[in-house]
C-alpha positions as CSV (number, residue, x, y, z in Angstrom):
1,X,18.6,-32.8,-19.0
2,X,16.3,-32.0,-21.4
3,X,13.0,-32.0,-18.5
4,X,15.0,-28.7,-16.8
5,X,14.9,-26.8,-20.3
6,X,11.1,-27.5,-20.3
7,X,10.1,-26.7,-16.6
8,X,12.3,-23.3,-17.0
9,X,11.0,-22.5,-19.9
10,X,7.4,-22.8,-18.3
11,X,8.1,-21.5,-15.6
12,X,9.3,-18.3,-16.9
13,X,5.7,-18.0,-19.4
14,X,3.9,-19.0,-15.8
15,X,5.6,-15.8,-14.7
16,X,4.9,-13.5,-17.5
17,X,1.3,-14.3,-17.4
18,X,1.4,-13.2,-13.7
19,X,2.7,-10.0,-14.1
20,X,0.6,-9.0,-16.9
21,X,-2.4,-9.9,-14.8
22,X,-1.1,-8.1,-12.2
23,X,0.2,-4.7,-13.9
24,X,-3.8,-5.5,-15.5
25,X,-5.5,-5.6,-12.1
26,X,-3.7,-2.2,-10.9
27,X,-4.5,-0.1,-14.2
28,X,-8.4,-1.3,-13.8
29,X,-8.6,-0.1,-10.3
30,X,-8.5,-3.3,-8.6
31,X,-6.1,-2.9,-5.6
32,X,-7.5,0.6,-4.9
33,X,-9.3,0.8,-1.2
34,X,-12.4,2.5,-1.5
35,X,-13.4,1.4,1.6
36,X,-11.3,2.7,4.2
37,X,-11.7,7.1,3.7
38,X,-15.2,6.4,4.2
39,X,-14.8,4.7,7.6
40,X,-12.4,7.3,8.5
41,X,-13.8,10.4,9.3
42,X,-15.1,8.1,12.3
43,X,-12.1,7.1,14.2
44,X,-10.7,10.5,13.8
45,X,-11.5,11.1,17.7
46,X,-8.9,8.2,18.4
47,X,-6.4,9.6,16.1
48,X,-6.4,13.3,17.4
49,X,-6.5,12.3,20.9
50,X,-2.7,10.0,20.8
51,X,-1.1,12.9,18.5
52,X,-2.0,15.7,21.0
53,X,1.4,16.9,22.6
54,X,1.8,19.5,25.3
55,X,3.2,22.5,23.9
56,X,4.9,25.3,26.3
57,X,2.6,28.7,25.8
58,X,5.9,30.9,27.2
59,X,8.3,29.2,24.9
60,X,10.6,32.4,23.9
61,X,12.9,32.7,21.1
62,X,15.7,34.8,20.8
63,X,17.0,35.6,17.4
């Protein structure tokens, strides 16, 4: 039974260690995406073509 308590305590310590490493990586900018914004301009035309919708120019609004 004491082995279970030992394993639970070790697993909690390891989990806290991974959580601290994750928080540190986020704060130092490890997950910032520097590549996508520089390439996004190459694919803008494809995005605009899919979003173009036909509008009715004679659409009237009544007040």
